[in-house]
N, C-alpha and C positions, 0 to 999 in steps of 0.2 A: 488308726486306720483312716480316719477322716483327714488327718494331716497328710498322710501319704497321697490320698486322692487329690487333695488341694495342690500338692507339689507337682503331681503328674499333670494336672490341668494347667498349672502355671508354666511348666516346661513345654507342654504342647503348644500353648498359646504363643510363647516366646519363639519357638521353632517356626511356627507358621508366620510370624511377623518377620523373622530374619530371612527365611527361605521358604516362601509359600510354594505349595505343591501346584503343579500345572494340572488344571482340570479342563480338558478340551471341550467338554460339553457346555462350558460357560462362554466359550469363544467362537464356536462354529455357528455360522448363520443357519437359521432354520427356515429357509424358503426365501422367495423373492421379497424384496422390500418395497417401500412406497415409490422409490425412484423407478424401479422396473415397471410398476403399474402405470406410472405416468407415461413412460416411453411406449408401453404396449398400446395405450389408448391413442397416442399420437400416430403410431404405425397403422393401427386399424382405421383411423379416420382418413389417412392418406390412401389406403387401399380401397375405400368405399367408392362406388361410382359417384360422379359429380351430382347426380340427381338426389342421392341420399345424404349428401353432406349438408350441413347447416349453412345457410347463406351468410356471406360476410357483409358486415354493415359498415 
């Protein structure tokens, strides 16, 4: 029985190596990333009235 379990595990590992299953949850983005956050900050600072903006040096 232990030999059978080992063979099944070996065949399963080989199959996963040759033709891995597609698991979309590993590939889909889960929300906005850091680039979006940087752009959002830039957009917000451009929309702020000139008085509230930090002075340029």
